Each structure stands twice: as structure tokens, then as C-alpha cells.
Short mmCIF file of the C-alpha atoms (twelve columns), coordinates in Angstrom:
data_MODEL
# 
_entry.id   MODEL 
# 
loop_
_atom_site.group_PDB 
_atom_site.id 
_atom_site.type_symbol 
_atom_site.label_atom_id 
_atom_site.label_alt_id 
_atom_site.label_comp_id 
_atom_site.label_asym_id 
_atom_site.label_seq_id 
_atom_site.Cartn_x 
_atom_site.Cartn_y 
_atom_site.Cartn_z 
_atom_site.pdbx_PDB_model_num 
ATOM 1   C CA . MET A 1   28.055 16.008  14.124  1 
ATOM 2   C CA . VAL A 2   26.708 17.125  17.836  1 
ATOM 3   C CA . GLY A 3   22.581 16.434  18.552  1 
ATOM 4   C CA . TYR A 4   21.347 20.296  19.020  1 
ATOM 5   C CA . ASN A 5   23.006 21.064  15.493  1 
ATOM 6   C CA . ILE A 6   19.460 19.182  13.617  1 
ATOM 7   C CA . ALA A 7   16.722 20.807  13.080  1 
ATOM 8   C CA . LEU A 8   13.354 19.966  12.248  1 
ATOM 9   C CA . LYS A 9   11.294 23.415  11.254  1 
ATOM 10  C CA . LEU A 10  7.266  23.423  10.759  1 
ATOM 11  C CA . ASN A 11  6.168  26.733  8.771   1 
ATOM 12  C CA . SER A 12  10.051 27.857  8.551   1 
ATOM 13  C CA . LYS A 13  10.436 28.124  12.442  1 
ATOM 14  C CA . THR A 14  11.901 25.473  15.205  1 
ATOM 15  C CA . ILE A 15  10.044 24.513  17.834  1 
ATOM 16  C CA . LEU A 16  10.919 25.470  21.511  1 
ATOM 17  C CA . GLY A 17  13.119 24.042  23.289  1 
ATOM 18  C CA . ARG A 18  13.257 21.116  21.377  1 
ATOM 19  C CA . THR A 19  15.405 18.085  23.019  1 
ATOM 20  C CA . GLN A 20  15.077 15.488  20.775  1 
ATOM 21  C CA . ASP A 21  14.046 14.941  16.799  1 
ATOM 22  C CA . ASP A 22  13.512 11.715  15.548  1 
ATOM 23  C CA . LEU A 23  13.576 11.122  11.687  1 
ATOM 24  C CA . THR A 24  12.282 7.625   11.012  1 
ATOM 25  C CA . ILE A 25  12.261 6.473   7.431   1 
ATOM 26  C CA . ALA A 26  10.817 2.677   5.994   1 
ATOM 27  C CA . ALA A 27  11.078 1.570   2.104   1 
ATOM 28  C CA . ARG A 28  7.649  0.521   0.961   1 
ATOM 29  C CA . ILE A 29  8.767  -2.553  -1.403  1 
ATOM 30  C CA . LYS A 30  7.012  -4.494  -4.274  1 
ATOM 31  C CA . GLU A 31  7.237  -7.913  -4.803  1 
ATOM 32  C CA . SER A 32  6.943  -9.366  -8.401  1 
ATOM 33  C CA . LEU A 33  7.110  -13.023 -9.632  1 
ATOM 34  C CA . THR A 34  7.185  -13.678 -13.047 1 
ATOM 35  C CA . LYS A 35  7.381  -16.232 -16.287 1 
ATOM 36  C CA . ASP A 36  10.950 -14.010 -17.311 1 
ATOM 37  C CA . ASP A 37  12.571 -13.649 -13.355 1 
ATOM 38  C CA . GLN A 38  11.944 -17.820 -13.352 1 
ATOM 39  C CA . GLY A 39  10.232 -18.451 -10.515 1 
ATOM 40  C CA . ALA A 40  12.460 -16.001 -8.592  1 
ATOM 41  C CA . THR A 41  10.671 -12.925 -6.336  1 
ATOM 42  C CA . ARG A 42  11.968 -9.689  -6.901  1 
ATOM 43  C CA . ARG A 43  11.459 -7.259  -4.388  1 
ATOM 44  C CA . THR A 44  11.532 -2.973  -5.289  1 
ATOM 45  C CA . VAL A 45  11.461 -0.256  -3.532  1 
ATOM 46  C CA . VAL A 46  8.611  1.710   -4.844  1 
ATOM 47  C CA . ALA A 47  8.014  4.343   -2.187  1 
ATOM 48  C CA . HIS A 48  9.416  5.545   1.478   1 
ATOM 49  C CA . ASP A 49  6.943  6.826   4.086   1 
ATOM 50  C CA . VAL A 50  9.116  9.439   6.389   1 
ATOM 51  C CA . SER A 51  7.365  10.245  10.380  1 
ATOM 52  C CA . PHE A 52  9.083  12.210  12.691  1 
ATOM 53  C CA . ARG A 53  8.682  12.491  16.574  1 
ATOM 54  C CA . VAL A 54  9.460  15.700  18.494  1 
ATOM 55  C CA . SER A 55  10.567 16.191  21.822  1 
ATOM 56  C CA . ALA A 56  10.425 19.436  24.139  1 
ATOM 57  C CA . LEU A 57  11.079 21.054  27.164  1 
ATOM 58  C CA . LEU A 58  8.371  24.828  26.703  1 
ATOM 59  C CA . GLU A 59  7.780  27.345  28.161  1 
ATOM 60  C CA . VAL A 60  4.484  28.058  28.264  1 
ATOM 61  C CA . THR A 61  4.644  32.068  27.762  1 
ATOM 62  C CA . GLY A 62  7.860  31.580  24.921  1 
ATOM 63  C CA . GLY A 63  8.226  31.719  21.253  1 
ATOM 64  C CA . GLY A 64  9.905  33.958  19.169  1 
ATOM 65  C CA . THR A 65  9.777  34.967  15.312  1 
ATOM 66  C CA . ASN A 66  12.008 32.325  14.500  1 
ATOM 67  C CA . GLN A 67  10.646 29.591  17.249  1 
ATOM 68  C CA . MET A 68  7.123  28.249  17.921  1 
ATOM 69  C CA . SER A 69  5.916  28.423  21.240  1 
ATOM 70  C CA . ARG A 70  3.918  25.632  22.797  1 
ATOM 71  C CA . ASP A 71  0.328  27.905  21.413  1 
ATOM 72  C CA . ASP A 72  1.390  27.447  17.668  1 
ATOM 73  C CA . VAL A 73  2.171  23.780  17.916  1 
ATOM 74  C CA . ILE A 74  -1.579 23.194  19.865  1 
ATOM 75  C CA . ALA A 75  -2.808 25.527  16.693  1 
ATOM 76  C CA . LEU A 76  -1.238 23.960  14.380  1 
ATOM 77  C CA . ALA A 77  -2.522 19.657  16.420  1 
ATOM 78  C CA . LEU A 78  -5.700 21.212  15.711  1 
ATOM 79  C CA . GLU A 79  -6.084 21.719  12.042  1 
ATOM 80  C CA . THR A 80  -8.011 20.618  9.514   1 
ATOM 81  C CA . GLY A 81  -8.795 20.056  6.167   1 
ATOM 82  C CA . THR A 82  -6.140 21.237  4.167   1 
ATOM 83  C CA . THR A 83  -4.204 23.198  6.047   1 
ATOM 84  C CA . ALA A 84  -3.270 20.479  8.619   1 
ATOM 85  C CA . VAL A 85  -0.900 19.689  5.738   1 
ATOM 86  C CA . ILE A 86  2.329  21.763  6.390   1 
ATOM 87  C CA . PRO A 87  5.940  22.435  5.151   1 
ATOM 88  C CA . ILE A 88  8.567  21.370  6.652   1 
ATOM 89  C CA . ARG A 89  12.612 21.499  6.897   1 
ATOM 90  C CA . TYR A 90  15.050 18.550  8.326   1 
ATOM 91  C CA . GLU A 91  18.127 20.749  8.831   1 
ATOM 92  C CA . CYS A 92  20.872 19.390  9.830   1 
ATOM 93  C CA . GLU A 93  24.727 22.185  10.289  1 
ATOM 94  C CA . GLY A 94  26.946 21.133  7.609   1 
ATOM 95  C CA . GLY A 95  25.160 18.835  5.892   1 
ATOM 96  C CA . ASP A 96  21.856 18.712  3.769   1 
ATOM 97  C CA . THR A 97  18.896 20.305  4.306   1 
ATOM 98  C CA . TYR A 98  15.493 18.400  3.632   1 
ATOM 99  C CA . GLY A 99  12.119 19.172  2.917   1 
ATOM 100 C CA . GLY A 100 8.553  18.094  1.998   1 
ATOM 101 C CA . ASN A 101 5.218  18.324  3.673   1 
ATOM 102 C CA . ALA A 102 3.451  16.671  6.431   1 
ATOM 103 C CA . ILE A 103 0.383  15.997  9.680   1 
ATOM 104 C CA . ILE A 104 0.689  16.306  12.499  1 
ATOM 105 C CA . THR A 105 -0.709 13.114  13.290  1 
ATOM 106 C CA . GLY A 106 -0.582 13.132  17.700  1 
ATOM 107 C CA . TYR A 107 0.386  15.745  19.731  1 
ATOM 108 C CA . THR A 108 0.699  14.623  23.996  1 
ATOM 109 C CA . GLU A 109 2.225  17.457  26.499  1 
ATOM 110 C CA . SER A 110 2.954  17.105  30.037  1 
ATOM 111 C CA . SER A 111 3.816  19.051  33.140  1 
ATOM 112 C CA . SER A 112 3.842  19.123  36.341  1 
ATOM 113 C CA . ALA A 113 2.946  21.293  39.502  1 
ATOM 114 C CA . SER A 114 6.285  21.604  40.338  1 
ATOM 115 C CA . ALA A 115 7.903  23.043  36.953  1 
ATOM 116 C CA . GLU A 116 3.750  25.268  36.657  1 
ATOM 117 C CA . GLU A 117 5.763  27.484  33.809  1 
ATOM 118 C CA . ASP A 118 7.394  24.506  31.875  1 
ATOM 119 C CA . ALA A 119 5.216  21.613  29.180  1 
ATOM 120 C CA . ASN A 120 7.078  18.918  28.433  1 
ATOM 121 C CA . ILE A 121 5.085  17.767  24.252  1 
ATOM 122 C CA . GLY A 122 5.608  15.429  22.163  1 
ATOM 123 C CA . LEU A 123 4.627  15.431  18.391  1 
ATOM 124 C CA . ASP A 124 4.247  13.099  15.717  1 
ATOM 125 C CA . LEU A 125 4.131  14.074  12.140  1 
ATOM 126 C CA . GLN A 126 3.951  11.775  9.068   1 
ATOM 127 C CA . ILE A 127 4.783  13.259  5.560   1 
ATOM 128 C CA . SER A 128 2.149  13.638  2.813   1 
ATOM 129 C CA . GLY A 129 3.901  13.094  -0.218  1 
ATOM 130 C CA . GLU A 130 7.821  13.655  -1.293  1 
ATOM 131 C CA . PHE A 131 10.897 14.065  1.029   1 
ATOM 132 C CA . ALA A 132 13.956 15.814  -0.892  1 
ATOM 133 C CA . LYS A 133 16.574 16.831  -0.751  1 
ATOM 134 C CA . ILE A 134 16.320 21.164  -1.045  1 
ATOM 135 C CA . THR A 135 19.017 22.508  -3.183  1 
ATOM 136 C CA . GLY A 136 20.025 26.041  -3.494  1 
# 
């Protein structure tokens, strides 16, 4: 598998100039101790916390019909209320596709005087609700 075959899509669009997508899945565990367990602690996974980190080099003037420009990403990061929850898809060429809804929890941008046309961005997302395999 090659890294450029993996894509995180927001609102069915990929982020223009993505250089890295990071997926983190952390189990939420519930511990119980009952007489039935004869004093042994039992651990059960009750849910998962899923988050993403996207890094990209964006052209300030960029963006196509299937790609998000810098301004598209900033607009999503500034959403509030129910419009701040956006549909996402996580795809891997030849692999399964997963989807759910996410909230952008952080946006960072940096640029330098030597590369005025480009901006490096970092985007943090947290899944809101279920993150599951998409069939069909």
C-alpha cells in the first residue's frame, strides 16, 4: 500500500495538496467488579474515540470540483452549531471505506515569505457518533 492511495474526504472532497493523513482509534474501556466475577476485574470495550490529523501544502488559489481549497477548509473550521458537524469518508485504494460525521477541533496554518503562494495547514478532526465501514 502506498500512502497516496489513502484519502480523508470532507463533504465528499479531498483536501488539496494533502501530504499526510493520520487516523487514531482509541478504545473506551469500562471496568466492572461483581460477586459473579469472583473478585476478578472485567474490562469491556464500550466505544471508540476516533480522530484524524491532516497535513497539507495548499495553493492559496487552488481547489477544484473534488478538492477543497484553503478557503474551503477555513470556512469549515469556522462553522458553529449543527453545521460544524461534517460528513467524512476515509478511503484506501483496494481497501474498505469508513465514514461518519466529524467536528474540526483545530486548524493551524503557516507560510513563509519565500513561498507566498503556498500555505502549510494542519487540521484536527474528532468523530462525532459512529465511525463505521460503508458498504455498497
